[in-house]
TORVO-893324 format. One record per atom (N, C-alpha, C, O, CB): x, z, y. Coordinates in pm, whole numbers, plus 50000, padded with zeros to 5 digits. Glycine has a CB too. Layout:
residues N
XZY/...
END
This chain:
residues 325
600896115422510/602056108322455/603076105422565/602716101522676/601606095222388/604346107422532/605416104422625/605626089322627/605856083322522/606726111822588/605556083222744/605716068922757/606876065422847/607606074122894/604456062722808/607036052222872/608166047522953/608076052523096/609106053923162/608216032422952/606866055323143/606716059923281/606676075123293/606456080323402/605466054123341/606876082323182/606846096923185/608026102323265/609146097223253/606856102723043/607776112523345/608816118923425/609316131423352/608546138323286/608276122623566/610606134123365/611236145323294/611876154623397/612776150623471/612286140223191/611416167023399/611876176923496/612456188923423/612056192023310/610736181223591/613396195723488/614026207623429/614076218923532/614286216523651/615466204423378/613866231223483/613806242823571/614536254623508/614516256523386/612336246623602/615186262523594/615846274823548/615566286023647/615046283623756/617376272723530/615906298023607/615736309723692/616936312323781/617516303023837/615456321723607/617326325023793/618296329523893/619726325223860/620166325623746/618236344523904/620426321023966/621826316623955/622666324724053/622406324624174/621966301323983/623666331724002/624666338524086/625956337624007/626196345523916/624266353724119/626796327924041/627896323723954/629066333423952/629976331823870/628386310323997/629066343124038/630146352824048/630186358024190/629616351824279/631516346624006/630866369124213/630856375324345/632226380824381/633006384724294/629806386424350/632506381124511/633726387424562/633406400424635/634256405924705/634476377924655/632166405224619/631766417524688/630966426524594/630116421324521/630936414124815/631186439424592/632186446924668/633596445724611/634576449524675/631796461424673/633686440324487/634996437024432/634896423124370/633796417924351/635476447724327/636026417224339/636046403624286/635646403824139/636296410324056/637446397224303/634566396724108/634126394923969/633736380223955/632596376323982/632906404523933/634706372123912/634526357723901/634886353023761/635766358723697/635386350524006/634196342623711/634476337623576/635806330423567/636386326423668/633366328323531/636266328923446/637556322423421/637516307723464/636446301523468/637936323423272/638666302323495/638846288123526/637936283323640/637426272123637/638576279823402/637736291923739/636926288023851/635476285023818/634786278123893/637516276323914/635006290323705/633616288523665/633296274923606/632126271723587/632756290823781/634296266823577/634016253023535/633316252023400/632796241423365/635296245123530/633306263023323/632626262723193/631296270323191/630666271423086/633536268523087/630866275423307/629636283323310/628446275823253/627646281523179/629336287623452/628306263023287/627116255423253/627336245923135/626536236823114/626646247523373/628396247823058/628736238322951/627576235722856/627306224222822/629906243522872/626876246222814/625836244622713/624536239122770/623746233022698/625566257822646/624306241122899/623016237322957/623066224523038/622026218323062/622516248423045/624236220323080/624346208623167/623736195923105/623106188323178/625796206023199/623896193322975/623266181222922/621756180822943/621196170122970/623566180022775/621076192222931/619636192722954/619286190323100/618336183023131/619086206222908/620046196523189/619766195223332/620076181223381/619306175423458/620556205523412/621196175823339/621606162523386/620686151523335/620506141423403/623026159623342/620096153423218/619256142823161/617856142623220/617086133423194/619166144523012/617506152723300/616206153023366/616236143923489/617296141223545/615826167423407/615076139123529/614986131423653/615326140123773/616026135623864/613576125523669/614846152423774/615266162323873/615336176023806/614606178623710/614296162723996/616216184523857/616356198223805/616406207823923/616976204724028/617636199623716/615806219523904/615716229524012/615976243423958/615726246323841/614336228924079/616496252124046/616736266124011/616686274724135/616336270024243/618076267723940/617036287424119/617016297024230/618426302424252/619036307924161/616036308724201/618926300624374/620276305224408/620226319124466/619706321124576/620956295524506/620776328924394/620826342724439/622126345124515/623196341324469/620696352424319/622026351424631/623216354924707/623676343724797/623046333124805/624316358624614/624786346124866/625336336724963/626546329524907/627336335324832/625696343825093/626676316924944/627906309424922/628726310625050/628526303025145/627626294424884/629646320125052/630456322125172/631776328625134/631926334325026/629696330825275/632736327725225/634096332125195/634526344425274/635696348225270/635056320925221/633586350525344/633916362525420/632666369125471/631566366325423/634846359125536/632846378025568/631706384925626/631416398025556/631916400825447/630496376125621/630596405925621/630196418925568/628686419425555/627956412725628/630706430425659/628236427525461/626806429225442/626316441625516/627046451325534/626476430325292/625066441125560/624436452825620/623656460825517/623096471225550/623516448525734/623606456025395/622886463225291/623596476325257/624826477225261/622736454525166/622806486325225/623346498825174/623436497625022/622446499424952/622466511025217/624626494624973/624806491824831/624616504624750/625176515124782/626206485724805/623806503324643/623506514924559/623166509824420/623316497924390/622316523524617/622706518924335/622346515024199/621166505624194/620946499124091/622046527024119/620386504724303/619226495824306/619346485124413/618406477324433/617976503824328/620466484624482/620636474924590/621996468124575/623016474924563/620516481724730/622006455124574/623206447424550/623356436724657/622376432624720/623186441024410/624586432224678/624866421024767/625826411624694/626816416124637/625456425824905/625516398724697/626296388924622/626916378724718/626236373224805/625416381924517/628206376324699/628956366824782/629806358024690/630846362224638/629846374424887/629346345724671/630036336224584/630886326924669/630406321824770/629016328024498/632146324524631/633006315624711/632396301724726/631756296624635/634386314524648/632616295624842/632026282424868/632586271724775/631926261624750/632276278225013/633806273724721/634346263324633/633636263124496/633956254624412/635856265524612/632696272224474/631856271624354/630666262224373/630016258724274/631366285624318/630376258124494/629206249724518/629206236724437/628146233024387/629126246324665/630326229724420/630286217324341/629866219124196/629476209524130/631626210824345/629956231424144/629526233724006/628026231123991/627566227723881/629856248123964/627266232624099/625806231424091/625356216924069/624606214523974/625156237024218/625756207324150/625376193524119/626046188423991/625466180123921/625736184424235/627236193323961/627886189323836/627066193623716/627036186723614/629296195123828/626406205123727/625546209823617/624246202023610/623576202123506/625246224723633/623866195323721/622656187223719/621596191323819/620526185223822/622066187623587/621866201523903/620846206223997/620646196624114/621606191424172/621226220024050/619376194324146/618986186424263/618416195124373/618666192724491/617976175924224/617636205424335/616966214324429/617336228824397/617466232424281/615436212424425/617496237024502/617686251324483/616836258924585/616716255024700/619176255124497/616256269924539/615506278824627/616456288624696/617376294024634/614416286424548/616206290824826/616886301524899/615896312324941/616236321325018/617616295925023/614666311424892/613626321024929/613666332924835/612796334524749/612226314424927/614686341224851/614796353024764/615426364524840/615846363024955/615606349824638/615496376024775/615946388324841/617466389524849/617986399924888/615406400324769/618196378824811/619656378924826/620166367924918/621366367324945/620306377624691/619286359324967/619726348325054/620416353525180/621346347225230/618546339625091/619946365025231/620486370625354/621436382225328/621626390725416/619356375125444/622036382925209/622946393925177/624086395025278/624546406025306/623526392025037/624536383625333/625606383825431/625136378125565/625876371425637/626806375925380/623876381125594/623316378325724/623236363525758/623286354825671/624096385325827/623126360925886/622996347225934/624236338925902/624126327125869/622746347126085/625396345025910/626626337925875/626586333125731/626966321725701/627856346925897/626116341725641/626036337925501/625026327025476/625256318125394/625686349925418/623886327525546/622856317225530/623396303625576/623236293625507/621586320925609/624036303425694/624576290825745/625646285325652/625716273225628/625156292825886/626496294125599/627546289825509/626956284025380/627416273725330/628486301425477/625946290725326/625286285925204/624676272225226/624876263125145/624206295825158/623946270725336/623296257925365/624326246825381/624136235825330/622446259025491/625416249725450/626456239625469/627126235925337/627426224225313/627516244725569/627366245925252/628006243225123/627116234525034/627606225524966/628346256325051/625806237225035/624886229224955/624756215025010/624726205424934/623516235824950/624676213725142/624616200325201/625856192225166/625766180225139/624456201225354/626996198725167/628256191725142/628326185825002/629016175824979/629416201025163/627606191924907/627636186824769/626356179424732/626176175524617/627866198224671/625456177524829/624276169324806/623136176024735/622266169224680/624656157624731/623096189324734/621986196724671/620986200424780/621346206524880/622506209524596/619706196824759/618666200424854/618266215024834/618366220424724/617426191024838/617816221224942/617406235224936/616196237325025/615936229425115/618566244624978/615466248124999/614276251325076/613986266125065/614576273224983/613056243025028/613046270725150/612596284525144/612936292925265/612616304825268/613156290925027/613596286825368/613966294225489/612926291325596/612766280025640/615396290425538/612236301725637/611106300125729/611546294425863/612466299425927/610416313525750/610866283725904/611076277926035/612236268326045/612426262226150/611276288526131/613036266725937/614186257725949/614496249625825/615056238725836/615386265525985/614156254425709/614366246625586/613216250025492/613406256625389/615776249725519/612026245525528/610826249425455/610526240125338/609736243625250/609646249725548/611126228325337/610856218725230/612016209025217/612836207725307/609536211125256/612076202325104/613126192525079/612536181124998/611576182924922/614336199025005/613116169325014/612606157224948/613786149324894/614836148424957/611766148525047/613606143524775/614586134224721/613856123524641/612706125324602/615626141624634/614546112524618/613946101324542/614806098324420/616036097924428/613816088524632/614146096424308/614826092724184/614036081524116/612866083224084/614976105024090/614686070324093/614076059124019/612726055224076/611776052324003/613916062923871/612656055024209/611436050824275/610366061424289/609306058724346/610866039524204/610626073524239/609666084624249/610186094424354/611356098324351/609466091724111/609306098324444/609676107824550/609236121924508/608066124324481/609036103824687/610206131024503/609956144824464/610066153824586/611016152624664/610946149424353/609116162824602/609156172824708/609306186624651/608816189524541/607906171924795/609976195224725/610296208724677/610096218524792/610556216024904/611756209524622/609426229624764/609326240524860/609436253724785/609226254224664/607986239824941/609766264224858/610066277024793/609566288524879/609576287825002/611576278524767/609116299224811/608506310524879/609026323624821/609326324624702/606966309924867/609146333624908/609596346824866/608826357624939/607736355224991/611106348324891/609406369724942/608716381025004/609576388025109/609216398825155/608296390924899/610706382025146/611626388625238/611656381925375/611326370125388/613026388925180/612046389525476/612176384125611/613106372125609/614136372125542/612696395025709/612726362025684/613526349825693/613176339325591/613596327825604/614946353225678/612396343025490/611976333325389/610546328925414/609786335725483/612116339225247/610176317525358/608776313425358/608026323225268/608416325025153/608596298525310/606986329325318/606336340525248/605176335825161/604286328825208/605846350825350/605196339825035/604076335824948/602806343724980/601716339724938/604446337824802/602916354725054/601716362125094/600996355625212/599826358425237/602096376525130/601686346925284/601106340225401/600486327025355/601096316425367/602196337725512/599266327825302/598656316125240/598366305025341/598316293325304/597376320125170/598176308525467/597976298025567/599226289525582/599146277325592/597576304225703/600386296025583/601646288525591/601936281025462/602436269825464/602806297925623/601616287225349/601766280225221/600956267425222/601456256825184/601326289325104/599706268425265/598836256525271/599396245925365/599366234025333/597416260625315/599906250025481/600476240625576/601656233025516/601746220825529/600916247825702/602546240325451/603726233925392/603326224525279/603826213325270/604706244625339/602416229025194/601976220625083/601276208025132/601496197125079/601036228524991/600426209425234/599706197925286/600666187625346/600516175625324/598696202325392/601646192425420/602666183625479/603446176425370/603616164225376/603626191725568/603906183925271/604726178225166/603936168825076/604426158225037/605346189225082/602706172525045/601866164424956/601686150225009/601636140624932/600496171024938/601596148825141/601376135825202/602606126825194/602516114825220/600956137525346/603766132625160/605026125225165/605636122425029/606586114725020/606016132725247/605096128524922/605796127824793/604846123924680/603626124224694/606456141224761/605456120124568/604686117124447/604516129424360/603446131524302/605356106024368/605556137524349/605536149624268/605946161324356/606976160824423/606486148424143/605126171924354/605356183524441/605666195724355/604866199724271/604136186224532/606846201524377/607336212924301/607386225224390/607906224724502/608736209924240/606836236324342/606856248924417/607646259424337/607416261424218/605406254024445/608586265824406/609356276924349/608936289824420/608656289724540/610896274424363/608906300824346/608626313724412/609436324924351/609696325024231/607136317024404/609826334324436/610546346324396/609606358024419/609266361024533/611896348124475/609186364524312/608216375224329/608046383324202/608526379524095/606896369624371/607356394424216/607086403124103/608026414924097/609146414424148/607166395423976/607566425524033/608406437224012/609526433923914/609436424123840/607576449123959/610586442023914/611806438523842/612056447423721/611846459623726/612976439223934/612516441223612/613006448723498/612136447723375/611066441623377/613136462823535/612616453623267/611976452223137/610586458423131/609786454923044/612846458423031/610286467523221/608946473523224/607906464323284/606716467423283/608976486523301/608356452823338/607446443823411/607416429923350/607306419923421/607856442923556/607516429423218/607456416523148/606066410523155/605916398323164/607866418223002/605046418923152/603666414023151/603206410723293/603556417523389/602726424423087/602416400223303/601916395423431/600636402923468/599626401523399/601656380223426/600666410823574/599466418523610/598476410223690/598806399423740/599846431023689/597286415423701/596336410123798/596616416923932/597016428623936/594846412623751/596416409624040/596516415724172/597946417224222/598886411624166/595866428924171/598076424924330/599336426724401/600326435024321/599956445024259/599086433224536/601606430824323/602676438524261/603486445624369/603726440024477/603596429324175/603886458024340/604736465824429/606016469424357/606006472224237/604006478424479/607126469424430/608396473824373/609306478124487/609466470724585/609076462424287/609896490024476/610756495624582/610046495324717/610646491824819/612086487924589/608776499024715/607946499724836/607766486224905/607396485725022/608556509424934/608016475324833/607786461924885/606616455424814/606416457424694/609046453324870/605846447724888/604826439424827/605496427124767/606116419224840/603726435424930/605386425424637/606076414724568/605146403324526/605556394724448/606776420224448/603916403124577/603056391624558/601926393724460/602026401524365/603866380224513/600836386524486/599726385224390/599916371524327/599376361524376/598296386824460/600656371124219/601276358624176/600316349224104/600466337024115/602426361624087/599346354524032/598346345523973/597586338224084/597376326124078/597346353523882/597186345824186/596456340024298/597306329624370/596836318624399/596026350924397/598556333124397/599446323924468/599686311024390/599546300124446/600776330724496/600026312224263/600366300324184/599176290924174/599326278724188/600836304324044/598006296424149/596816287924137/596426282124273/595936270924280/595636295824078/596636289724380/596406284524515/597276272224540/596816262324597/596696295524621/598526272924496/599426261524515/598926249224440/598936238124495/600846265124467/598486250924317/597926239624242/596686234324312/596516222224325/597586243824096/595826243224358/594606239224428/594906231124554/594076223324599/593776251424464/596106233024611/596456226224735/597576215924715/598336213024808/596876236424839/597666210524594/598476198624575/599726199724492/600356189524465/598856193924700/600116211724449/601336213024370/601136207324229/600046208124173/601776227624362/602206201724175/602176196624038/602846206123940/602446206823823/602856183124032/603856213323986/604546223523905/604786235623994/605206234124109/605896218023845/604516247623942/604836260124011/605656268423914/605226271123802/603536267724057/606846272623958/607656280823869/608266292523946/608636291224063/608766272523802/608356304023876/608796316223941/610046322223879/610526317923774/607706326323938/610556332323949/611746339923911/611716352523994/610936353424089/613086331523932/612536361923962/612566374424039/612506387023956/613216396523986/611456374624133/611666387523851/611586399923772/612806402623683/612906413423624/610366399423686/613736393023671/614906394023583/614536393323435/615386395223348/615656406823610/613286390723407/612806388423271/611876376323275/611346372823380/612066401123213/611696369923159/610736359023151/609316364523147/609096376023108/611006350123028/608376356123188/606966359723184/606166348123124/606736338023081/606446363323325/604856349723124/603946340023064/603986326723137/604446325723251/602526345523062/603486316323067/603296303123126/601816299523115/601066305523038/604196292423055/601416289523193/599996286223202/599826271523232/600626265523303/599296294823309/598756265623177/598306252323217/597016254123295/596026259123242/598116242923093/597046249923421/595916252023513/595616238623581/596446233223652/596226263223619/594416233523557/593996220623614/595006209723582/595336201423667/593816221823765/595486209823457/596426199723408/597806200823472/598636191923455/595876185923434/598076211723544/599376214023604/600016226523544/599326235523497/599266215323757/601346226723547/602086237123475/602536248123570/603026245523680/603296231123404/602366260723524/602846272423595/603726280623501/603326283623388/601646281023649/604916284323547/605776293823477/605936305923569/606476304623679/607186287423440/605476317623526/605436329223616/606786336023635/606976343023734/604446339223564/607706334223544/609086338323567/609966332223459/609686333223340/609226353823568/611056325923504/612076320823412/613256330423402/614236327523333/612556307123457/613156341823470/614136352423451/615516349123506/615656340523593/614266355523307/616526356123454/617916353223489/618346340423419/617796336723316/618836365123449/619336333623477/619826321523410/621346321223402/621916321123293/619326309223483/621996321023517/623456321323517/623906332123612/624216329523728/624066307423557/623926344323561/624276356223639/625306364223560/624986374923509/623006364823672/626536359223548/627496365223455/627996378923495/628586386023413/628646356223439/627776382923622/628216396023669/627136402023757/626306394923814/629566394823747/627156415323768/626346422123867/624906424523830/624196431523902/626376414523990/624446418923718/623066420323673/623106423123524/623816416423449/622216407523705/622346433023479/622326436323337/621846424523254/620886417823290/621446448523311/622526422023143/622166411223052/621756416522915/621736409022817/623326401423037/621446429322907/621106435122778/619686431422737/618796430322821/621256450322782/619496429322608/618156426522554/617506414622621/618136404122638/617266438622570/616226416222658/615466405022715/616016400922852/615726389922899/613996408722727/616796409622918/617386406023047/618396394723032/618726388023130/618046418223110/618886392722912/619866382222887/619286368822849/620016359122834/620786386422782/617946368122833/617316355322799/617426345822917/617156349623031/615836357422758/617826333422889/618106323722996/617536310122959/618296301122920/619636322723022/616216308322969/615626295722925/615846284223024/615996286223144/614146297622903/615866272122968/615706259923046/614326254323012/614036251322897/616866249423015/613486252923112/612156247223094/612226232223121/612546228023232/611116254123188/611926224223019/611846209723035/610376205723029/609656209522936/612686202222926/609926198023128/608546193623135/608486178423140/609286172023208/607836199723257/607526172723068/607206158523075/605886157223150/604886163423114/607116152122932/605886149123255/604716147423339/604356132623351/605226123923345/604946153423478/603076129923368/602646116723407/603026114423553/603276124023625/601116114923386/603076101923598/603446099323739/602526106023841/602926107723956/603456084723764/601316109723800/600416116823893/600556132023883/599776139323944/598976112923866/601536136823806/601826151123798/601176158423683/601466170223662/601416157423921/600306151823608/599636158523497/600616161423383/601516153523355/598466150023447/600406172823320/601236177323209/601056168523086/599936165523046/600916191823174/602166164423027/602156157022901/602666165822787/602056166322680/603016144322912/603756172822811/604366181322709/605656187122763/605936186422882/604626173322578/606436192822674/607706198422717/608266208122615/607786208922501/607556205422850/609276215522658/609876225322569/610626235922649/611256233022751/610826218422469/610546248022600/611366259022651/612606259522562/612516263122445/610576272922651/613746256122616/615016256622542/615636270422563/615836274822676/615996245222589/615946277022454/616406290922462/617936291622471/618666285222396/615926298722340/618376299722566/619786303122581/619876318222604/618906324522645/620466295122698/621036323622576/621326337622608/622576338122694/623516330422675/621506346122479/622576347322788/623766349022870/624786357922801/624446367222727/623396354823006/626046354722827/627156363122784/627906367822907/628186359922997/628096355522686/628226380522910/628906386323025/630156378423061/631026376222976/629266401022998/630246374123186/631406366823235/631506352523189/632446345523226/632606373823195/630536347823110/630636334623048/629516325323093/629766313623121/630616335822896/628276330423101/627146321923138/626216319623021/626396325522915/627636308723191/625206310923039/624206308622934/624766300522817/625416290222836/622996301522992/624506305322697/624956298522576/623776296622481/622856304822476/626106306522506/623816285922407/622686282022320/622326293222223/623186299922167/623026269322243/620996294922206/620466305222117/619566298422014/618426295022043/619676316222197/620076296521897/619316289621792/618226298121730/617476293321644/620256285021684/618116310721772/617016319121723/615776318021813/614746324021783/617466333621714/615876310521922/614726307722011/614146320522072/612936321822086/613626300421933/615006330022106/614516342922155/613686341622282/612616347522291/615666352322180/614156334022379/613416332722505/612076326022481/611066330322536/614226324722608/612056315522401/610806308522372/609816317622301/608626317622333/611066296022287/610276325322206/609376334322134/608836345222225/607686349422212/610086340522014/609676349922318/609206359922415/608136354022506/607116360422531/610396365222499/608356342122557/607366335722645/606086332822568/604996334222622/607946322722706/606206328722443/605016326422360/604186339222347/602976338922367/605426321322220/604836350422314/604126363022296/603486367622427/602346372422427/605066373722243/604206366322537/603666370722665/602496362022710/601526367122767/604756370622771/602576349222684/601476340222719/600236343622638/599136344222693/601876325522696/600396345822510/599256349222425/598616362522466/597416364322452/599676349822278/599436371822517/598916384822558/598286384422696/597246390522719/600016395122556/598906377122789/598526378222930/597616367022979/596846369023073/599756378423014/597686355222916/596836343922956/596286337422828/596576325722801/597636333523045/595516344822751/595136340122618/594256327722618/594206320722517/594426350922545/593566324922726/592626313722727/593206301122790/592486291322810/591376317722801/594486301122822/595076289022876/595046277822771/595236280622653/596536291622923/594796265422811/594776254322715/596166249522677/596356237722646/593996242722770/597146258522679/598536255322649/598966262522522/598686274322505/599446259022767/599646255322436/600196261522315/601706261922326/602346251722355/599766253722187/602286273722303/603736275522300/604146278122157/603766288422100/604196287122395/604906269222098/605366270921961/606566280421958/607186283022061/605746257321897/606876285521840/607976295021825/609326289021864/610236296321904/608036300021683/609456275721853/610706269321893/610686264822039/611626258522086/610986257421804/609586268122110/609496265022252/608756252222285/608566249122403/610836264222308/608336244622185/607626232222213/606296235222283/605576244322242/607386224222083/605986227722388/604796229822470/603826218322450/604176206722471/605176231122619/602606221522408/601586211422386/600256217022433/600106229022456/601526207222237/599276208122446/597916212722471/597306218222341/597616213522231/597046201222527/596456227922356/595726233222239/594726222922192/594006225222095/595016246622273/
END
């Protein structure tokens, strides 16, 4: 039962609000309407977290060889205030686009986020964790990826070190991860290591459960550009991919690639799952996530959970409501 002491958290997948590279593709009105439909959900949560794809910077060149399978994203720094305005408290930088514009881009992104009061994590050796307090509750956040410069989810010794450090300092510990193969062919959650473009993209069931075993209260993923199954493990919640969320340009939004859920979770003060809901949105090219009353994202996550983790003690209803079985 949800009570007066219940905590309310919100999570989304990939965010890339627009890019000026290799050509300018930015939303109308400076992006001020990108989050119109989702901001009430994010703002009403005690804390909200997502994954920031690409750099917040106003110049520089990329060393990436741009092709049909390789992209570089450069969002103007004046878009940074849109993130706290939408309700975000934490953002992951542990992904394969954080270093799109090299060290200059990373420093610019970090400075832009600090300037607007958004915490970030996922940079190995310099920004491995973040902490904030809301209504007397201390929340910790860490993030892991598979690319150089990020905290690596394959390095379980480092994962354990970060979790142990953070666990001692916070009431609720949130873990974000970027991993898994990409695209509609990879909707299902495999056992074991995933490979994509000759990269090891993680053994994600092992990683997520390892995080719970070492103190995490919520583990949520992104990276495949599609949603994946969810799981209740030791009374803690795992979302294996929340997919794309606000990526109005540069990423295909056709079919399931356009599903953009907001995951709302209700937790007890000790981190145990109480309930929640997957709120379904769909992205529109150049516009951002818009409400989907057909519950497409929720129904997709329900089907994938039933197929891939059939014995989880979690029930996903067709409208996205999350309860124990």
